[in-house]
ChimeraX commands (.cxc) that place a marker at each C-alpha (Angstrom):
marker #1 position -46.11,42.99,42.78 radius 0.5
marker #1 position -44.74,43.91,39.33 radius 0.5
marker #1 position -46.29,42.22,36.33 radius 0.5
marker #1 position -43.64,40.64,34.12 radius 0.5
marker #1 position -43.62,41.23,30.40 radius 0.5
marker #1 position -42.54,38.50,28.03 radius 0.5
marker #1 position -40.28,39.19,25.07 radius 0.5
marker #1 position -38.09,36.09,25.36 radius 0.5
marker #1 position -39.02,33.11,23.22 radius 0.5
marker #1 position -40.72,30.12,24.81 radius 0.5
marker #1 position -37.89,27.92,23.50 radius 0.5
marker #1 position -35.28,29.99,25.37 radius 0.5
marker #1 position -37.04,31.99,28.08 radius 0.5
marker #1 position -33.91,33.81,29.26 radius 0.5
marker #1 position -32.46,37.17,28.23 radius 0.5
marker #1 position -28.99,35.86,29.13 radius 0.5
marker #1 position -27.12,33.71,26.58 radius 0.5
marker #1 position -26.91,29.96,27.24 radius 0.5
marker #1 position -23.12,29.96,27.59 radius 0.5
marker #1 position -23.22,32.63,30.33 radius 0.5
marker #1 position -26.01,30.83,32.23 radius 0.5
marker #1 position -24.11,27.55,32.08 radius 0.5
marker #1 position -21.01,29.21,33.51 radius 0.5
marker #1 position -22.91,31.16,36.17 radius 0.5
marker #1 position -24.93,28.11,37.24 radius 0.5
marker #1 position -21.68,26.19,37.67 radius 0.5
marker #1 position -19.52,28.93,39.23 radius 0.5
marker #1 position -21.79,31.52,40.86 radius 0.5
marker #1 position -25.00,29.80,41.98 radius 0.5
marker #1 position -25.28,27.85,45.21 radius 0.5
marker #1 position -28.50,25.98,46.00 radius 0.5
marker #1 position -29.15,24.76,49.53 radius 0.5
marker #1 position -32.15,22.61,50.44 radius 0.5
marker #1 position -33.90,23.84,53.57 radius 0.5
marker #1 position -35.66,21.56,56.07 radius 0.5
marker #1 position -39.10,22.78,54.94 radius 0.5
marker #1 position -38.57,21.90,51.25 radius 0.5
marker #1 position -37.61,25.42,50.22 radius 0.5
marker #1 position -34.32,26.38,48.61 radius 0.5
marker #1 position -31.87,29.06,49.62 radius 0.5
marker #1 position -30.29,30.19,46.36 radius 0.5
marker #1 position -27.23,32.41,46.32 radius 0.5
marker #1 position -25.80,34.20,43.30 radius 0.5
marker #1 position -22.32,35.71,43.53 radius 0.5
marker #1 position -22.11,38.90,41.48 radius 0.5
marker #1 position -18.74,40.35,40.46 radius 0.5
marker #1 position -18.50,43.83,39.01 radius 0.5
marker #1 position -16.75,47.13,39.57 radius 0.5
marker #1 position -17.47,50.57,40.94 radius 0.5
marker #1 position -18.74,53.10,38.43 radius 0.5
marker #1 position -16.36,55.75,39.75 radius 0.5
marker #1 position -13.24,55.76,41.93 radius 0.5
marker #1 position -11.14,54.08,39.24 radius 0.5
marker #1 position -13.37,51.02,38.87 radius 0.5
marker #1 position -12.58,49.06,42.04 radius 0.5
marker #1 position -13.70,45.42,41.85 radius 0.5
marker #1 position -16.70,44.50,43.94 radius 0.5
marker #1 position -18.49,41.28,44.81 radius 0.5
marker #1 position -22.02,40.99,46.15 radius 0.5
marker #1 position -24.21,38.12,47.25 radius 0.5
marker #1 position -27.80,38.10,45.99 radius 0.5
marker #1 position -29.93,35.61,47.92 radius 0.5
marker #1 position -33.35,34.21,47.13 radius 0.5
marker #1 position -35.52,31.93,49.23 radius 0.5
marker #1 position -37.78,29.81,47.04 radius 0.5
marker #1 position -40.83,28.10,48.51 radius 0.5
marker #1 position -41.43,24.38,48.12 radius 0.5
marker #1 position -43.20,23.50,44.88 radius 0.5
marker #1 position -46.95,24.17,45.17 radius 0.5
marker #1 position -49.79,22.12,43.65 radius 0.5
marker #1 position -49.30,23.85,40.28 radius 0.5
marker #1 position -45.60,22.95,40.30 radius 0.5
marker #1 position -44.52,26.55,40.93 radius 0.5
marker #1 position -41.91,27.87,43.31 radius 0.5
marker #1 position -42.52,31.31,44.81 radius 0.5
marker #1 position -39.88,33.84,45.78 radius 0.5
marker #1 position -40.55,34.36,49.47 radius 0.5
marker #1 position -37.59,36.59,50.34 radius 0.5
marker #1 position -34.53,38.18,48.78 radius 0.5
marker #1 position -31.44,40.02,49.92 radius 0.5
marker #1 position -28.31,41.65,48.57 radius 0.5
marker #1 position -25.20,42.42,50.55 radius 0.5
marker #1 position -21.45,42.63,49.99 radius 0.5
marker #1 position -19.65,39.27,49.74 radius 0.5
marker #1 position -17.86,38.60,53.04 radius 0.5
marker #1 position -14.38,39.42,51.69 radius 0.5
marker #1 position -15.51,42.33,49.46 radius 0.5
marker #1 position -13.95,45.78,49.77 radius 0.5
marker #1 position -15.46,47.36,46.65 radius 0.5
marker #1 position -19.12,47.89,47.63 radius 0.5
marker #1 position -18.06,50.43,50.27 radius 0.5
marker #1 position -16.23,52.38,47.52 radius 0.5
marker #1 position -19.30,52.87,45.32 radius 0.5
marker #1 position -20.40,56.51,45.01 radius 0.5
marker #1 position -23.85,55.81,46.51 radius 0.5
marker #1 position -22.29,54.07,49.48 radius 0.5
marker #1 position -19.76,56.86,50.04 radius 0.5
marker #1 position -22.59,59.43,50.22 radius 0.5
marker #1 position -24.54,57.60,52.95 radius 0.5
marker #1 position -23.05,54.20,53.87 radius 0.5
marker #1 position -25.63,53.03,56.40 radius 0.5
marker #1 position -28.65,54.14,54.36 radius 0.5
marker #1 position -27.22,52.63,51.16 radius 0.5
marker #1 position -26.53,49.21,52.77 radius 0.5
marker #1 position -30.08,49.09,54.15 radius 0.5
marker #1 position -31.52,50.06,50.76 radius 0.5
marker #1 position -29.32,47.54,48.96 radius 0.5
marker #1 position -30.45,44.65,51.15 radius 0.5
marker #1 position -34.11,45.64,51.33 radius 0.5
marker #1 position -34.73,46.22,47.61 radius 0.5
marker #1 position -36.86,43.19,46.68 radius 0.5
marker #1 position -38.28,43.62,43.17 radius 0.5
marker #1 position -38.96,39.89,42.69 radius 0.5
marker #1 position -40.31,38.98,46.11 radius 0.5
marker #1 position -43.81,37.49,45.88 radius 0.5
marker #1 position -43.44,36.43,42.23 radius 0.5
marker #1 position -43.41,32.84,41.08 radius 0.5
marker #1 position -40.07,31.75,39.64 radius 0.5
marker #1 position -41.44,31.12,36.13 radius 0.5
marker #1 position -42.76,34.69,35.91 radius 0.5
marker #1 position -39.64,36.13,37.49 radius 0.5
marker #1 position -37.34,34.81,34.75 radius 0.5
marker #1 position -39.41,36.76,32.23 radius 0.5
marker #1 position -39.28,40.00,34.26 radius 0.5
marker #1 position -38.15,42.90,32.07 radius 0.5
marker #1 position -37.41,45.86,34.31 radius 0.5
marker #1 position -35.78,49.13,33.41 radius 0.5
marker #1 position -32.08,48.28,33.55 radius 0.5
marker #1 position -28.69,49.96,33.47 radius 0.5
marker #1 position -25.66,47.87,32.55 radius 0.5
marker #1 position -23.21,49.60,34.93 radius 0.5
marker #1 position -21.01,47.25,36.93 radius 0.5
marker #1 position -21.95,48.86,40.23 radius 0.5
marker #1 position -25.06,48.59,42.39 radius 0.5
marker #1 position -25.60,52.33,42.93 radius 0.5
marker #1 position -28.80,52.88,40.95 radius 0.5
marker #1 position -31.98,50.84,41.15 radius 0.5
marker #1 position -31.75,50.15,37.39 radius 0.5
marker #1 position -28.26,48.68,37.92 radius 0.5
marker #1 position -29.61,46.47,40.70 radius 0.5
marker #1 position -32.49,45.40,38.42 radius 0.5
marker #1 position -29.92,44.21,35.89 radius 0.5
marker #1 position -28.12,42.11,38.52 radius 0.5
marker #1 position -31.41,40.72,39.92 radius 0.5
marker #1 position -32.59,39.72,36.44 radius 0.5
marker #1 position -29.32,37.92,35.73 radius 0.5
marker #1 position -29.27,36.27,39.16 radius 0.5
marker #1 position -32.84,34.95,38.98 radius 0.5
marker #1 position -32.30,33.59,35.48 radius 0.5
marker #1 position -29.07,31.85,36.55 radius 0.5
marker #1 position -30.81,30.39,39.61 radius 0.5
marker #1 position -33.73,29.14,37.52 radius 0.5
marker #1 position -31.34,27.61,34.99 radius 0.5
marker #1 position -29.34,25.90,37.77 radius 0.5
marker #1 position -32.51,24.44,39.30 radius 0.5
marker #1 position -33.64,23.04,35.98 radius 0.5
marker #1 position -30.39,21.43,34.81 radius 0.5
marker link #1:1,2 radius 0.2
marker link #1:2,3 radius 0.2
marker link #1:3,4 radius 0.2
marker link #1:4,5 radius 0.2
marker link #1:5,6 radius 0.2
marker link #1:6,7 radius 0.2
marker link #1:7,8 radius 0.2
marker link #1:8,9 radius 0.2
marker link #1:9,10 radius 0.2
marker link #1:10,11 radius 0.2
marker link #1:11,12 radius 0.2
marker link #1:12,13 radius 0.2
marker link #1:13,14 radius 0.2
marker link #1:14,15 radius 0.2
marker link #1:15,16 radius 0.2
marker link #1:16,17 radius 0.2
marker link #1:17,18 radius 0.2
marker link #1:18,19 radius 0.2
marker link #1:19,20 radius 0.2
marker link #1:20,21 radius 0.2
marker link #1:21,22 radius 0.2
marker link #1:22,23 radius 0.2
marker link #1:23,24 radius 0.2
marker link #1:24,25 radius 0.2
marker link #1:25,26 radius 0.2
marker link #1:26,27 radius 0.2
marker link #1:27,28 radius 0.2
marker link #1:28,29 radius 0.2
marker link #1:29,30 radius 0.2
marker link #1:30,31 radius 0.2
marker link #1:31,32 radius 0.2
marker link #1:32,33 radius 0.2
marker link #1:33,34 radius 0.2
marker link #1:34,35 radius 0.2
marker link #1:35,36 radius 0.2
marker link #1:36,37 radius 0.2
marker link #1:37,38 radius 0.2
marker link #1:38,39 radius 0.2
marker link #1:39,40 radius 0.2
marker link #1:40,41 radius 0.2
marker link #1:41,42 radius 0.2
marker link #1:42,43 radius 0.2
marker link #1:43,44 radius 0.2
marker link #1:44,45 radius 0.2
marker link #1:45,46 radius 0.2
marker link #1:46,47 radius 0.2
marker link #1:47,48 radius 0.2
marker link #1:48,49 radius 0.2
marker link #1:49,50 radius 0.2
marker link #1:50,51 radius 0.2
marker link #1:51,52 radius 0.2
marker link #1:52,53 radius 0.2
marker link #1:53,54 radius 0.2
marker link #1:54,55 radius 0.2
marker link #1:55,56 radius 0.2
marker link #1:56,57 radius 0.2
marker link #1:57,58 radius 0.2
marker link #1:58,59 radius 0.2
marker link #1:59,60 radius 0.2
marker link #1:60,61 radius 0.2
marker link #1:61,62 radius 0.2
marker link #1:62,63 radius 0.2
marker link #1:63,64 radius 0.2
marker link #1:64,65 radius 0.2
marker link #1:65,66 radius 0.2
marker link #1:66,67 radius 0.2
marker link #1:67,68 radius 0.2
marker link #1:68,69 radius 0.2
marker link #1:69,70 radius 0.2
marker link #1:70,71 radius 0.2
marker link #1:71,72 radius 0.2
marker link #1:72,73 radius 0.2
marker link #1:73,74 radius 0.2
marker link #1:74,75 radius 0.2
marker link #1:75,76 radius 0.2
marker link #1:76,77 radius 0.2
marker link #1:77,78 radius 0.2
marker link #1:78,79 radius 0.2
marker link #1:79,80 radius 0.2
marker link #1:80,81 radius 0.2
marker link #1:81,82 radius 0.2
marker link #1:82,83 radius 0.2
marker link #1:83,84 radius 0.2
marker link #1:84,85 radius 0.2
marker link #1:85,86 radius 0.2
marker link #1:86,87 radius 0.2
marker link #1:87,88 radius 0.2
marker link #1:88,89 radius 0.2
marker link #1:89,90 radius 0.2
marker link #1:90,91 radius 0.2
marker link #1:91,92 radius 0.2
marker link #1:92,93 radius 0.2
marker link #1:93,94 radius 0.2
marker link #1:94,95 radius 0.2
marker link #1:95,96 radius 0.2
marker link #1:96,97 radius 0.2
marker link #1:97,98 radius 0.2
marker link #1:98,99 radius 0.2
marker link #1:99,100 radius 0.2
marker link #1:100,101 radius 0.2
marker link #1:101,102 radius 0.2
marker link #1:102,103 radius 0.2
marker link #1:103,104 radius 0.2
marker link #1:104,105 radius 0.2
marker link #1:105,106 radius 0.2
marker link #1:106,107 radius 0.2
marker link #1:107,108 radius 0.2
marker link #1:108,109 radius 0.2
marker link #1:109,110 radius 0.2
marker link #1:110,111 radius 0.2
marker link #1:111,112 radius 0.2
marker link #1:112,113 radius 0.2
marker link #1:113,114 radius 0.2
marker link #1:114,115 radius 0.2
marker link #1:115,116 radius 0.2
marker link #1:116,117 radius 0.2
marker link #1:117,118 radius 0.2
marker link #1:118,119 radius 0.2
marker link #1:119,120 radius 0.2
marker link #1:120,121 radius 0.2
marker link #1:121,122 radius 0.2
marker link #1:122,123 radius 0.2
marker link #1:123,124 radius 0.2
marker link #1:124,125 radius 0.2
marker link #1:125,126 radius 0.2
marker link #1:126,127 radius 0.2
marker link #1:127,128 radius 0.2
marker link #1:128,129 radius 0.2
marker link #1:129,130 radius 0.2
marker link #1:130,131 radius 0.2
marker link #1:131,132 radius 0.2
marker link #1:132,133 radius 0.2
marker link #1:133,134 radius 0.2
marker link #1:134,135 radius 0.2
marker link #1:135,136 radius 0.2
marker link #1:136,137 radius 0.2
marker link #1:137,138 radius 0.2
marker link #1:138,139 radius 0.2
marker link #1:139,140 radius 0.2
marker link #1:140,141 radius 0.2
marker link #1:141,142 radius 0.2
marker link #1:142,143 radius 0.2
marker link #1:143,144 radius 0.2
marker link #1:144,145 radius 0.2
marker link #1:145,146 radius 0.2
marker link #1:146,147 radius 0.2
marker link #1:147,148 radius 0.2
marker link #1:148,149 radius 0.2
marker link #1:149,150 radius 0.2
marker link #1:150,151 radius 0.2
marker link #1:151,152 radius 0.2
marker link #1:152,153 radius 0.2
marker link #1:153,154 radius 0.2
marker link #1:154,155 radius 0.2
marker link #1:155,156 radius 0.2
marker link #1:156,157 radius 0.2
view
């Protein structure tokens, strides 16, 4: 499990600006209570391919959060990332064009936050790349960091 580093201030623990988190929490985050007290959190990511003329793409990043434990923490018990049901852009990304089946498996199975508690996860500072696509792991790290911060913000508002 990766150890988070903490550069954000305690007053504002997020790397994402407040205005963006407010919008994402309202428009892109869906929280669903599960029968066991856990939450299924979904973040809708919209971006574009890095090549092929920048086709729009939409992906769904999902996080299952455990019920609150005795310390008041929620743990990330599973994650997933897949194209949004109506998306056509993910299949046009250069990494997907090279090996579609392998890329889709890798995309969904990459779980950098799984096993972390939510409070630590929002302070996670991975190596990131700001590209709009999901081709490279660093690009996926960027989307995961934004998604987990938006989910945390939505849960706490």
